[in-house]
RODOPA-185106 format. One line per 10 residues: their letters; for each residue x negated, y negated, z of N, C-alpha, C. Coordinates in Angstrom, 1 decimal. Each point is the difference from the previous one (the first is absolute). Last residue first. Layout:
A = X:Y:Z:X:Y:Z:X:Y:Z  ...
END
This chain:
YISEGTLRRA = -49.8:67.5:38.2:-0.2:1.4:-0.3:-1.2:0.2:-0.8  0.9:-4.2:1.9:1.1:0.7:0.6:-0.1:1.5:-0.2  -4.4:-3.3:0.4:1.1:0.3:-0.9:1.1:0.7:0.7  -5.5:-2.3:0.3:1.3:0.2:0.7:1.1:0.2:-1.1  -4.7:-1.0:-0.9:0.0:1.3:0.6:1.3:0.3:0.8  -1.5:-3.9:-2.9:-0.1:-0.1:1.5:0.0:1.3:0.7  0.0:-0.5:-4.9:-0.6:-1.2:0.5:-0.3:0.0:1.5  2.2:3.7:-2.3:-1.3:-0.2:-0.5:-0.8:-1.2:0.5  4.5:1.0:1.3:-0.8:1.0:0.5:-1.5:-0.1:-0.5  3.4:-3.0:-1.6:-0.3:-0.2:1.4:-0.9:1.0:0.6
LLNASSVLVL = 1.6:0.5:-4.4:-0.9:-1.1:0.1:-0.5:-0.3:1.4  3.3:3.4:-0.8:-1.3:0.4:-0.5:-1.1:-1.1:0.1  4.5:-1.0:1.1:-0.5:0.9:1.0:-1.4:0.5:-0.4  2.4:-2.8:-3.0:-0.4:-0.7:1.2:-0.7:0.9:1.1  1.9:2.0:-3.8:-1.2:-0.7:-0.4:-0.5:-0.8:1.2  4.0:2.2:0.6:-1.0:1.0:-0.1:-1.3:-0.7:-0.4  3.9:-2.6:0.2:-0.4:0.4:1.3:-1.2:1.0:0.0  1.9:-1.4:-4.2:-0.7:-1.1:0.7:-0.5:0.4:1.4  2.5:3.1:-2.6:-1.3:-0.2:-0.6:-0.7:-1.1:0.8  4.4:0.7:1.2:-0.8:1.2:0.4:-1.4:-0.2:-0.5
GVIGSFLGIA = 3.2:-3.2:-1.4:-0.4:-0.2:1.4:-0.9:1.2:0.5  1.8:0.3:-4.3:-1.1:-1.1:0.0:-0.4:-0.2:1.5  3.6:2.9:-0.7:-1.3:0.6:-0.5:-1.1:-1.0:0.1  4.3:-1.5:1.1:-0.5:0.9:1.0:-1.3:0.7:-0.4  2.3:-2.8:-3.0:-0.6:-0.8:1.0:-0.6:0.9:1.1  2.4:2.1:-3.4:-1.3:-0.5:-0.6:-0.7:-0.9:1.1  4.3:1.6:1.0:-1.0:1.1:0.0:-1.3:-0.5:-0.5  3.6:-3.0:-0.2:-0.4:0.3:1.4:-1.0:1.1:0.1  1.8:-1.0:-4.3:-0.9:-1.1:0.5:-0.5:0.3:1.4  3.1:3.0:-1.7:-1.2:0.2:-0.7:-1.0:-1.1:0.4
TAYSYQPATA = 4.4:-0.4:1.5:-0.7:1.1:0.7:-1.4:0.2:-0.6  3.0:-3.0:-2.1:-0.6:-0.6:1.3:-0.7:1.1:0.7  2.1:1.4:-3.9:-1.0:-0.9:-0.3:-0.7:-0.6:1.2  3.8:2.7:0.6:-1.1:0.8:-0.4:-1.2:-0.9:-0.4  4.1:-2.1:1.1:-0.6:0.6:1.2:-1.3:0.9:-0.4  2.9:-4.2:-1.9:-0.9:1.0:-0.6:-0.8:0.8:1.1  5.0:-3.2:-0.4:-1.2:0.5:0.7:-0.8:1.1:-0.8  3.2:-4.1:-1.4:0.0:1.4:-0.4:-1.3:0.6:0.7  0.8:-4.2:1.3:1.4:0.2:-0.4:0.1:1.5:-0.4  -3.8:-1.4:3.6:0.3:0.0:-1.4:1.5:0.3:-0.3
AISMRYVYTD = -2.5:0.0:4.3:0.6:-1.3:-0.4:0.4:0.0:-1.4  -2.1:4.0:1.9:1.2:-0.4:0.8:0.7:-1.3:-0.5  -3.7:1.6:-2.8:0.8:1.1:0.5:1.2:-0.6:0.8  -3.5:-2.7:-2.2:0.3:1.1:-1.0:1.0:1.0:0.5  -1.6:-3.5:2.8:0.8:-0.6:-1.0:0.4:1.0:-1.1  -2.9:1.4:3.5:1.3:-0.4:0.6:0.9:-0.6:-1.1  -4.4:1.0:-1.1:0.7:1.2:0.2:1.4:-0.3:0.5  -2.9:-3.6:-0.3:0.3:0.5:-1.3:0.9:1.2:0.0  -1.7:-1.7:4.0:1.1:-0.8:-0.4:0.4:0.4:-1.4  -3.8:2.1:1.7:1.2:0.3:0.9:1.2:-0.8:-0.5
IVDSVMSNSP = -4.2:-0.9:-2.1:0.5:1.3:-0.3:1.3:0.4:0.7  -0.8:-5.2:-0.5:-0.9:1.1:0.3:0.6:1.3:-0.3  0.6:-5.6:-0.7:0.6:1.2:-0.4:-1.0:1.1:0.1  -0.9:-4.7:0.8:0.6:0.7:1.2:0.6:1.4:-0.4  -2.1:-3.2:-3.1:-1.0:0.4:0.9:0.6:0.8:1.2  2.7:-1.7:-3.5:-1.2:0.4:-0.8:-1.1:0.5:0.9  4.2:-1.9:1.7:0.0:1.4:-0.4:-1.2:0.5:-0.7  1.7:-4.5:1.9:-1.3:0.6:0.3:-0.1:1.5:-0.3  3.9:-2.6:-1.1:-1.1:-0.8:-0.4:-1.3:0.5:0.4  4.2:2.2:1.1:-0.3:0.1:-1.4:-1.2:-0.9:-0.4
TYMLLIKEFG = 0.0:1.9:4.9:0.9:-0.9:-0.7:-0.4:0.2:-1.5  -1.3:2.4:5.2:0.1:0.1:-1.4:1.0:-1.0:-0.6  -1.1:1.2:4.7:-0.7:-1.2:-0.6:0.1:-0.1:-1.5  1.9:3.7:2.4:0.6:-1.2:0.6:-0.6:-1.3:-0.5  -1.8:4.2:-1.3:1.4:-0.1:-0.6:0.7:-1.3:0.6  -4.3:1.1:1.6:-0.1:-0.4:-1.4:1.4:-0.2:-0.6  -0.3:1.7:4.4:-0.4:-1.4:-0.1:-0.1:-0.5:-1.4  1.1:4.6:0.7:1.0:-0.9:0.5:-0.4:-1.5:-0.1  -3.1:3.4:-1.3:1.1:-0.1:-0.9:1.0:-1.0:0.5  -5.4:0.5:0.8:1.3:-0.2:0.7:1.2:-0.2:-0.9
VSLLHGVRLI = -4.1:2.9:-1.9:0.1:-1.3:0.6:1.4:-0.2:0.6  -2.8:4.1:-2.0:1.2:-0.2:0.8:0.0:-1.3:0.7  -3.6:1.7:-2.6:1.1:-0.3:-0.9:1.3:-0.1:0.7  -4.0:1.0:2.5:-0.3:-1.2:-0.8:1.2:-0.4:-0.9  -1.0:3.6:3.6:1.3:-0.7:-0.2:-0.2:-1.3:-0.9  -3.7:2.8:1.0:1.0:0.9:-0.4:1.3:-0.6:-0.2  -3.6:-2.5:1.8:-0.1:0.2:-1.5:1.0:1.0:-0.5  -0.2:-0.7:4.6:0.5:-1.2:-0.6:-0.1:0.1:-1.5  -1.9:3.4:2.7:1.5:0.0:0.0:0.6:-1.2:-0.7  -4.6:0.1:0.3:0.4:1.1:-0.8:1.5:0.1:0.0
FMIMITPMIS = -2.0:-3.0:3.0:-0.1:-0.5:-1.4:0.5:1.1:-1.0  -0.1:1.0:4.6:1.0:-1.0:-0.3:0.0:-0.5:-1.4  -3.5:2.8:1.5:1.3:0.8:-0.1:1.1:-1.0:-0.3  -4.2:-2.0:0.6:0.1:0.8:-1.2:1.3:0.8:-0.1  -0.9:-2.5:3.9:0.2:-0.9:-1.1:0.2:0.8:-1.3  -1.1:2.4:3.9:1.4:-0.5:0.1:0.3:-0.9:-1.2  -4.5:1.4:0.5:0.9:1.2:-0.3:1.5:-0.4:0.0  -3.2:-3.3:1.4:0.0:0.2:-1.5:0.8:1.2:-0.3  -1.2:-2.2:4.4:1.4:0.2:-0.5:0.1:0.3:-1.4  -4.3:-0.6:2.0:0.7:0.9:0.8:1.5:0.3:-0.4
PITVYWILQF = -2.9:-3.3:-2.2:-0.4:1.4:-0.3:0.8:1.0:0.8  0.8:-4.6:1.0:0.5:0.4:-1.4:-0.4:1.4:-0.3  -1.5:-1.8:4.2:1.4:0.1:-0.1:0.5:0.6:-1.3  -4.8:-0.7:0.7:0.6:0.9:0.9:1.5:0.2:-0.2  -2.8:-3.1:-2.6:-0.8:1.3:0.1:0.6:1.0:0.9  2.1:-4.4:-0.8:-0.4:0.6:-1.3:-0.7:1.3:0.1  1.5:-2.4:3.9:1.1:0.3:-0.8:-0.4:0.8:-1.3  -3.3:-1.6:2.9:0.7:1.1:0.6:1.2:0.4:-0.8  -2.5:-3.7:-1.3:-0.7:1.2:-0.3:0.7:1.2:0.6  1.7:-4.3:1.0:0.3:0.4:-1.4:-0.8:1.3:-0.4
RGAGDIRAAE = -0.7:-1.7:4.3:1.4:0.4:-0.1:0.3:0.4:-1.5  -5.1:0.5:1.3:1.0:-1.0:0.4:1.4:0.5:-0.3  -4.8:2.8:1.2:1.0:-0.3:-0.9:1.0:-1.0:0.5  -4.1:2.2:2.0:0.0:-1.4:-0.3:1.1:-0.4:-1.0  -1.1:4.3:2.4:-0.9:-0.2:-1.2:0.0:-1.5:-0.5  2.9:1.4:3.5:-1.4:0.1:0.5:-1.0:-0.2:-1.1  4.5:0.2:-1.2:-0.3:-1.3:0.8:-1.4:0.0:0.5  1.7:3.9:-2.1:-0.3:-1.0:-1.0:-0.3:-1.3:0.7  1.2:3.6:2.7:-1.3:0.2:-0.6:-0.3:-1.0:-1.0  4.2:-0.1:2.0:-1.0:-0.4:1.0:-1.4:0.2:-0.6
FLDASIGTIA = 3.7:1.3:-2.6:-0.1:-1.5:0.1:-1.1:-0.4:1.0  0.9:4.6:-0.4:-0.5:-0.5:-1.3:-0.2:-1.6:0.0  2.0:2.3:3.7:-1.4:0.2:0.0:-0.6:-0.5:-1.3  4.7:0.3:0.8:-0.6:-1.3:0.5:-1.5:0.1:0.0  3.4:2.7:-3.4:-0.8:0.2:1.3:-0.6:-1.4:0.3  4.5:0.5:-2.9:-1.4:-0.1:-0.2:-0.7:0.0:1.4  4.9:-0.1:-0.9:-0.7:1.3:0.2:-1.5:0.0:-0.2  2.8:-3.8:-0.7:0.1:0.3:1.4:-0.8:1.3:0.3  0.7:-1.4:-4.5:-1.1:-0.8:0.7:0.0:0.4:1.5  3.4:1.9:-2.5:-1.3:0.6:-0.4:-1.1:-0.8:0.7
ALYIIASWGM = 4.3:-1.6:0.5:-0.1:1.3:0.7:-1.4:0.6:-0.3  1.1:-3.9:-2.3:-0.3:-0.3:1.4:-0.1:1.3:0.8  1.3:0.4:-4.4:-1.4:-0.4:0.0:-0.4:-0.3:1.5  4.6:0.9:-0.9:-0.8:1.2:-0.3:-1.5:-0.3:0.2  3.0:-3.6:0.3:0.1:0.9:1.2:-0.9:1.2:-0.2  0.8:-3.3:-3.5:-1.1:-0.2:0.8:0.0:0.9:1.3  3.7:-0.2:-3.1:-1.1:0.8:-0.5:-1.3:-0.1:0.9  3.7:-2.8:1.1:0.4:1.4:0.1:-1.1:1.0:-0.4  -0.4:-4.7:-0.6:-0.2:0.3:1.4:0.3:1.5:0.2  0.6:-1.7:-4.5:-1.4:-0.1:0.5:-0.2:0.5:1.4
YQWMDTLIYL = 4.2:-0.4:-2.8:-0.6:1.3:0.3:-1.4:-0.1:0.6  3.0:-3.8:-1.3:0.9:1.0:0.6:-0.8:1.2:0.5  -2.1:-3.8:-2.2:0.6:-0.4:1.2:0.8:1.1:0.7  -2.0:0.9:-4.2:-1.0:-0.3:1.0:0.6:-0.4:1.3  2.9:0.5:-3.7:-0.5:1.3:0.5:-1.1:-0.2:1.0  1.5:-3.9:-2.0:1.1:0.6:0.9:-0.4:1.4:0.5  -2.9:-2.0:-3.2:0.0:-0.8:1.3:1.0:0.5:1.0  -0.1:1.8:-4.4:-1.2:0.4:0.7:0.0:-0.7:1.4  3.5:-1.1:-3.0:0.1:1.4:0.3:-1.2:0.4:0.9  -0.1:-4.3:-1.9:1.0:0.1:1.1:0.2:1.4:0.5
PRFYAAENMY = -3.0:-0.8:-3.7:-0.5:-0.5:1.3:1.0:0.1:1.1  1.5:1.4:-4.3:-1.0:0.9:0.6:-0.6:-0.6:1.3  3.2:-2.6:-2.4:0.6:1.2:0.5:-1.1:0.9:0.7  -0.4:-4.4:-2.4:0.0:0.0:1.5:0.4:1.4:0.5  0.0:-1.2:-4.7:-1.3:-0.3:0.5:-0.2:0.2:1.5  4.3:0.2:-2.4:-0.8:1.2:-0.1:-1.4:-0.1:0.6  4.5:-2.6:1.6:-1.2:-0.2:-0.8:-0.8:1.3:-0.1  3.9:-0.8:2.8:0.4:0.2:-1.4:-1.1:-0.1:-0.9  -0.3:-0.9:4.7:0.5:1.4:-0.1:0.4:0.4:-1.4  -1.4:-4.5:1.2:-1.1:0.9:0.0:0.4:1.5:-0.2
FVAPQGTIGQ = 1.7:-4.9:-1.3:0.7:1.2:0.4:-1.0:1.2:-0.1  -0.7:-5.5:0.8:-0.4:1.1:-0.8:0.8:1.2:0.6  0.3:-5.8:0.1:0.1:1.3:0.6:-0.2:1.1:-1.0  -2.3:-4.9:-0.6:1.3:0.6:-0.1:0.0:1.4:0.6  -3.5:-3.9:1.7:0.2:0.9:-1.1:1.4:0.7:0.0  -2.3:-3.1:3.2:1.1:-0.5:-0.8:0.2:0.9:-1.2  -3.2:0.3:3.9:-0.5:-0.3:-1.4:1.1:-0.6:-0.8  0.8:1.1:4.7:-1.4:-0.4:-0.1:-0.4:-0.5:-1.4  4.4:1.6:1.0:-0.2:-1.1:0.9:-1.5:-0.5:-0.1  1.4:3.8:-2.5:0.6:-1.2:-0.5:-0.3:-1.2:0.9
ILRNLAGSSP = -1.4:4.2:1.5:-0.8:-0.4:-1.2:0.6:-1.3:-0.6  2.3:2.0:3.6:-1.3:-0.5:0.5:-0.8:-0.5:-1.2  4.1:2.0:-0.9:0.2:-1.3:0.6:-1.3:-0.6:0.5  0.0:4.3:-1.8:0.2:-1.0:-1.1:0.2:-1.4:0.6  -0.5:3.7:3.0:-1.2:-0.3:-0.7:0.2:-1.0:-1.1  3.7:1.5:2.7:-1.0:-0.9:0.7:-1.2:-0.3:-0.8  4.9:0.9:-2.2:-1.2:0.7:0.5:-1.0:-0.9:0.7  4.4:-0.8:-2.5:-0.1:-0.2:1.4:-1.2:0.7:0.7  0.8:-0.2:-4.9:0.9:-1.1:0.5:-0.2:-0.2:1.5  -2.4:3.4:-2.6:-0.3:-1.3:-0.6:0.9:-1.1:0.6
SLLESLISVV = -1.8:4.5:2.7:1.1:-0.5:-0.8:-0.3:-1.4:-0.6  -2.7:3.1:3.0:-0.4:-0.5:-1.4:1.1:-0.5:-0.8  0.7:1.7:4.5:-1.2:-0.9:0.1:-0.4:-0.6:-1.4  3.5:3.2:0.2:0.4:-1.2:0.7:-1.1:-1.0:0.1  -0.8:4.3:-1.8:0.9:-0.8:-0.9:0.4:-1.3:0.6  -2.4:3.1:2.6:-0.9:-0.6:-1.0:0.8:-0.9:-1.0  2.3:2.4:3.3:-0.7:-1.0:0.6:-0.9:-0.7:-1.0  2.3:3.8:-1.5:0.9:-1.1:0.3:-0.7:-1.2:0.6  -2.4:3.9:-0.7:0.2:-0.7:-1.2:1.0:-1.1:0.1  -0.8:2.7:3.8:-1.3:-0.7:-0.4:0.2:-0.8:-1.3
VVTSVFRPMY = 3.6:2.7:1.6:-0.2:-1.2:0.8:-1.2:-0.7:-0.4  0.7:4.1:-2.1:1.1:-0.9:-0.4:-0.2:-1.4:0.8  -2.7:3.6:1.3:-0.5:-0.6:-1.3:1.0:-1.0:-0.5  -0.2:1.0:5.3:0.5:0.6:-1.2:-0.5:-0.7:-1.3  -2.6:0.3:4.8:0.9:-0.8:-0.7:0.4:0.6:-1.3  -3.3:1.7:3.0:1.3:0.4:0.3:1.1:-0.9:-0.6  -4.7:-0.9:-0.4:0.2:1.4:-0.6:1.4:0.5:0.3  -1.8:-4.1:1.9:0.7:-0.1:-1.3:0.2:1.3:-0.7  -2.4:-0.2:4.3:1.5:-0.1:0.1:0.6:-0.2:-1.4  -4.8:0.2:1.1:0.6:1.2:-0.5:1.5:-0.1:0.1
SVTQVLKKFR = -2.8:-3.7:1.4:-0.4:0.4:-1.3:0.7:1.3:-0.5  0.6:-1.8:4.4:0.6:-1.0:-1.0:-0.3:0.5:-1.4  -1.9:2.4:3.6:1.4:0.2:0.0:0.7:-0.9:-1.1  -4.7:-0.4:0.7:0.3:1.3:-0.6:1.5:0.2:-0.1  -1.6:-3.8:2.1:-0.3:-0.1:-1.4:0.4:1.3:-0.7  0.3:-0.2:4.7:1.0:-0.9:-0.6:-0.2:0.0:-1.5  -3.1:2.4:2.6:1.3:0.7:-0.1:1.1:-0.8:-0.6  -4.3:-2.0:0.7:-0.1:1.1:-1.0:1.3:0.7:-0.1  -0.4:-3.3:3.2:0.1:-0.6:-1.3:0.0:1.1:-1.1  -0.7:1.4:4.4:1.4:-0.5:-0.1:0.2:-0.6:-1.4
LSRLENLMVA = -4.4:1.4:1.3:0.9:1.2:-0.2:1.4:-0.5:-0.3  -4.7:-2.5:-1.1:1.2:-0.2:0.9:1.0:1.2:-0.3  -4.0:-0.3:-2.6:-0.4:0.3:1.4:1.2:-0.1:1.0  -0.7:1.2:-5.6:0.6:-0.9:1.0:-0.4:0.4:1.4  -1.0:2.5:-4.0:-1.1:-0.9:0.5:0.6:-1.0:1.0  2.7:3.1:-2.5:-0.8:0.8:1.0:-1.0:-0.9:0.7  2.6:-1.7:-3.6:0.8:0.1:1.2:-0.8:0.8:1.1  -1.9:-0.5:-4.2:0.0:-1.3:0.7:0.8:0.1:1.3  -0.1:3.8:-2.7:-1.4:-0.3:0.5:0.0:-1.3:0.8  4.0:1.2:-2.3:-0.3:0.9:1.2:-1.3:-0.3:0.6
FIIPVPFNIV = 1.1:-2.3:-4.0:0.8:-0.5:1.1:-0.2:0.9:1.3  -2.1:1.3:-4.0:-0.6:-1.3:0.5:0.8:-0.5:1.2  1.8:3.7:-2.2:-1.2:0.4:0.6:-0.7:-1.2:0.6  4.0:-0.7:-2.4:0.2:0.6:1.3:-1.3:0.4:0.7  -0.4:-1.8:-4.5:0.5:-1.0:1.0:0.3:0.7:1.4  -1.4:2.4:-4.2:-1.0:-0.4:1.0:0.5:-1.0:1.1  3.2:1.5:-3.4:-0.6:1.2:0.7:-1.1:-0.5:1.0  2.4:-3.1:-3.0:0.7:0.4:1.3:-0.6:1.3:0.7  -1.8:-1.9:-4.3:0.2:-1.1:1.0:0.5:0.5:1.3  -0.7:3.0:-3.7:-1.2:-0.7:0.2:0.1:-1.1:1.1
LNLAALTLTN = 3.9:2.6:-1.2:-1.1:0.8:0.6:-1.2:-0.8:0.3  3.5:-2.1:-2.3:0.4:0.2:1.4:-1.1:0.9:0.7  -0.6:-0.7:-4.6:-0.2:-1.3:0.8:0.4:0.2:1.4  0.8:3.6:-2.8:-1.4:-0.2:0.2:-0.3:-1.3:0.7  4.5:1.1:-1.0:-0.5:0.9:1.0:-1.5:-0.2:0.2  2.2:-2.5:-3.3:0.5:-0.4:1.3:-0.6:0.9:1.1  -1.1:1.1:-4.5:-0.5:-1.4:0.3:0.4:-0.4:1.5  1.8:4.0:-1.9:-1.4:0.2:0.3:-0.6:-1.4:0.5  4.5:0.0:-1.4:-0.2:0.8:1.2:-1.4:0.1:0.4  1.0:-2.1:-4.1:0.4:-0.8:1.1:-0.2:0.7:1.3
FFARWFDGQS = -0.7:2.5:-3.8:-1.1:-0.9:0.2:0.3:-1.0:1.1  3.5:2.9:-1.3:-1.2:0.8:0.5:-1.1:-0.9:0.4  3.8:-1.8:-2.1:0.3:0.3:1.4:-1.2:0.8:0.6  -0.3:-0.9:-4.6:0.0:-1.3:0.8:0.2:0.2:1.5  0.5:3.7:-2.9:-1.5:-0.4:0.2:-0.1:-1.3:0.7  4.4:1.5:-1.1:-0.6:0.8:1.0:-1.5:-0.4:0.2  2.4:-2.2:-3.4:0.5:-0.4:1.4:-0.7:0.9:1.1  -0.8:0.9:-4.6:-0.7:-1.1:0.4:0.4:-0.4:1.4  0.4:5.0:-2.1:0.8:-1.2:0.3:-1.0:-1.1:0.5  -1.1:4.7:-1.1:0.0:-0.8:-1.2:0.8:-1.3:0.2
LFQEFYRFGE = -0.4:3.3:3.4:-1.4:-0.3:-0.3:-0.1:-0.9:-1.3  4.2:1.9:1.5:-0.4:-1.2:0.9:-1.4:-0.4:-0.3  1.7:3.7:-2.5:0.9:-1.2:-0.2:-0.5:-1.1:0.9  -2.1:4.2:0.2:-0.3:-0.7:-1.3:0.8:-1.2:-0.1  1.1:2.7:3.6:-1.3:-0.6:0.2:-0.5:-0.7:-1.3  4.0:2.3:-0.2:0.2:-1.2:0.8:-1.4:-0.6:0.3  0.1:4.1:-2.4:0.7:-1.1:-0.8:0.0:-1.3:0.8  -1.9:4.7:0.7:-0.6:-1.2:0.4:0.6:-1.2:-0.7  3.0:4.4:0.7:-1.5:-0.1:-0.1:-0.5:-1.3:0.5  4.6:1.7:-0.2:-0.4:-1.0:-0.9:-1.5:-0.1:-0.1
WRVGFPGTLP = 4.5:3.4:1.5:-1.4:-0.3:0.1:-0.5:-0.9:-1.0  5.1:0.2:2.2:-0.8:0.4:-1.1:-1.5:-0.3:0.2  3.5:-0.9:3.3:0.8:0.9:-0.9:-0.9:0.5:-1.2  -0.8:-1.9:5.6:0.1:-0.3:-1.4:0.6:1.1:-0.9  -0.6:-0.1:4.9:-1.2:0.3:-0.7:0.1:-0.2:-1.5  3.6:-0.4:3.5:-1.2:-0.9:0.4:-1.2:0.2:-0.8  5.3:0.6:-1.7:-1.0:0.7:0.8:-1.2:-0.9:0.2  3.9:-1.5:-2.3:-0.4:1.2:-0.7:-1.1:0.8:0.7  2.1:-4.5:0.9:1.0:1.1:0.2:-0.3:1.2:-0.8  -2.7:-4.2:-1.7:0.8:0.1:1.2:1.0:1.2:0.0
RFRRFALING = -4.6:0.2:-2.7:1.3:-0.6:-0.2:0.8:0.2:1.3  -5.5:0.5:-2.1:1.0:0.0:1.1:1.3:-0.7:-0.5  -4.6:2.7:-2.2:1.0:-1.0:-0.2:1.1:0.1:1.1  -5.3:1.6:0.5:1.3:0.4:-0.4:1.0:-1.2:-0.1  -4.6:-0.2:1.6:-0.2:0.8:-1.2:1.4:0.5:-0.5  -0.5:-2.6:4.0:-0.9:-0.7:-1.0:-0.2:0.7:-1.3  2.5:1.8:3.8:0.8:-0.9:-0.9:-0.9:-0.8:-1.0  -1.7:2.8:3.5:0.3:0.7:-1.2:0.8:-0.8:-1.0  -1.2:-1.4:4.5:-0.9:-0.4:-1.1:0.2:0.8:-1.2  2.3:0.8:4.3:0.7:-0.9:-1.0:-0.9:-0.5:-1.1
FMPVYKFLLF = -1.6:2.6:3.7:0.7:0.9:-1.0:0.7:-0.9:-1.0  -2.0:-2.0:3.8:-1.0:0.3:-1.1:0.6:0.9:-1.1  2.3:-1.4:4.2:0.2:-0.8:-1.2:-1.0:0.3:-1.1  -0.5:2.3:4.2:1.1:0.5:-0.7:0.3:-0.9:-1.3  -3.5:-1.3:3.1:-0.3:1.2:-0.8:1.2:0.5:-0.8  0.3:-4.0:2.7:-1.3:-0.1:-0.7:-0.2:1.2:-0.9  3.8:-0.7:3.1:-0.1:-1.2:-0.8:-1.3:-0.1:-0.9  1.2:3.9:2.9:1.2:-0.4:-0.7:-0.2:-1.2:-0.9  -3.6:1.7:2.6:0.5:1.1:-0.9:1.2:-0.5:-0.8  -1.9:-2.9:3.2:-0.9:0.2:-1.1:0.5:1.1:-1.0
YAFPVLLMVY = 2.4:-0.7:4.0:0.0:-1.2:-0.8:-0.8:0.2:-1.2  0.0:3.4:3.2:1.3:0.0:-0.8:0.0:-1.2:-0.9  -3.6:0.3:3.0:-0.1:1.0:-1.0:1.2:0.1:-0.9  -0.1:-3.0:3.7:-0.8:-0.5:-1.2:-0.1:1.1:-1.0  2.5:1.5:3.7:0.6:-1.2:-0.6:-0.9:-0.6:-1.1  -1.5:3.7:2.7:1.0:0.4:-1.0:0.6:-1.2:-0.7  -3.2:-0.1:3.7:-0.6:0.0:-1.4:1.1:0.3:-1.0  0.9:0.2:4.6:-0.1:-1.4:-0.4:-0.5:-0.1:-1.4  0.1:4.2:2.0:1.3:-0.4:-0.3:0.1:-1.4:-0.5  -4.1:1.7:1.4:0.4:0.5:-1.3:1.4:-0.3:-0.3
LQWNNYLYRR = -1.7:-1.3:4.2:-0.7:-0.7:-1.0:0.4:0.5:-1.4  1.7:2.3:3.8:0.6:-1.3:-0.2:-0.6:-0.9:-1.1  -1.8:4.3:1.5:1.1:0.1:-1.0:0.7:-1.3:-0.2  -4.0:1.7:2.7:0.0:-1.2:-0.8:1.2:-0.1:-1.0  -1.1:3.8:3.0:-0.3:-1.2:0.8:0.2:-1.3:-0.7  0.6:4.1:-2.3:1.0:0.0:1.0:-0.2:-1.3:0.9  -3.1:1.0:-3.4:1.2:-0.4:-0.6:1.1:-0.2:1.1  -4.2:1.8:1.3:-0.1:-1.4:-0.4:1.3:-0.6:-0.5  -0.2:4.6:1.0:0.0:-0.8:1.3:-0.1:-1.5:-0.4  -0.4:3.0:-3.5:1.4:0.0:0.5:0.1:-0.8:1.3
LAPRRAPLAP = -4.3:0.6:-1.8:0.8:-0.8:-0.9:1.4:-0.1:0.5  -2.9:2.9:2.2:-0.4:-1.4:0.3:0.9:-1.0:-0.9  0.5:4.7:-0.7:0.6:-0.4:1.3:-0.3:-1.5:0.4  -2.1:1.7:-4.0:1.5:-0.1:-0.1:0.6:-0.4:1.3  -4.8:0.8:-0.5:0.5:-1.3:-0.4:1.5:-0.1:0.0  -2.8:3.9:1.0:0.4:-0.8:1.2:0.6:-1.3:-0.5  0.3:4.6:-2.9:-0.9:-1.1:0.3:0.5:-0.9:1.1  1.1:5.2:-0.1:0.5:-1.2:-0.7:-1.0:-1.1:0.4  -1.7:5.0:-0.2:0.7:-0.9:0.9:0.4:-1.2:-0.8  -0.6:4.9:-2.3:-0.8:-1.2:0.4:0.9:-1.0:0.9
KVQKM = 0.7:5.4:-0.1:0.4:-1.2:-0.7:-0.8:-1.2:0.5  -1.5:5.2:-0.1:0.3:-1.0:0.9:0.4:-1.3:-0.8  0.1:5.7:-1.1:-0.5:-1.4:-0.3:0.5:-1.0:1.0  -1.0:5.4:0.6:1.0:-1.0:0.0:-0.6:-1.4:-0.3  -1.7:5.0:-1.6:-0.3:-1.0:1.0:1.0:-1.2:-0.2
END
C-alpha cells in the first residue's frame, strides 16, 4: 500500500508571506541587532582577561592563566572598597530621590487643564536631556564659580559671607550630582509615565467620580495603581544599573579635594587602566566583571521583590 506523505503545515506559507510583506521592518532591525552584537555581546569575550595576565602586543586574551589573583587583589585594596561604597551611596541617593520625581511630575502634568501650558511645560522639561554632559557641568561651574559665579555673588550681596568653591567641596558633590541629574532627566523620564497614564481607561475615572472620589483620590486609587506595572519595570531596570553611575559627569566634577566621595568604581577602573602610567588591564577587567555580577544579583533581587510585592516583574 502506497504511503501518503503528510501535508506541510499551513504555518510555513503564512510565515513566508508575513516575512515577505514585512521585510522592511526586519531590515531595520539589523542596525540595533548589529549594535548590540558588536558593542554588548562581543566584548564579553574580553572578560577572560580577569583571569589571565595581559601584556601589550601579546594577543587579546593574555599570556598566562592567573585564576582569581586579580579578584583577591582588588578585594584587599582599601581604595577599591572606598570607590565601591561611594558608588552605592551615590546610586542609592539618586534612586531614592530621582526615581519618584518623574512619576510625581508626570502625574502633576497630567492634571493640568490647559493643553498649551501642558505642552510648554513638557517641552521645557525634557529639552535638557539633549544638552551634553560637558555643557551641563560647564554651566554648573560657571554658576558656582567663587570669583564670578551668580550664586556666590548673590550670597555675598545678601549675607556678606566669603565665596565658596562649591565644585571643590566634598560636602556639595553628591547634592550637586543629584540635582543636575534631576534637572537633566526628570522631563525625559516622565514621558514614559505620561504614556502609561494616557492609556488608562476613562471609565475608571468616571466610575471613581460617581463614587465621590476627589482629585487626590483619583490619583491615589486610580492613576498610581494603573501605572504600577510601568513603575515596577522602570524600577527593576534602574536597580540593574545601580553601580553604573554617570561616569562622564563624575569625571568632569572630580577634583582631588572631593575625591573621597567622588571616586566611584568607574573612575577607579579608569585610573587603574587608561589613565595609569603602568596600566593594569587585567586588574581593571576583574573589577568590571565583579560590578557586572553585583548588578545581575541586584536586578534579580529587585525582580523577585517586585513580583512578590506587586505581582509585576520583567521575567
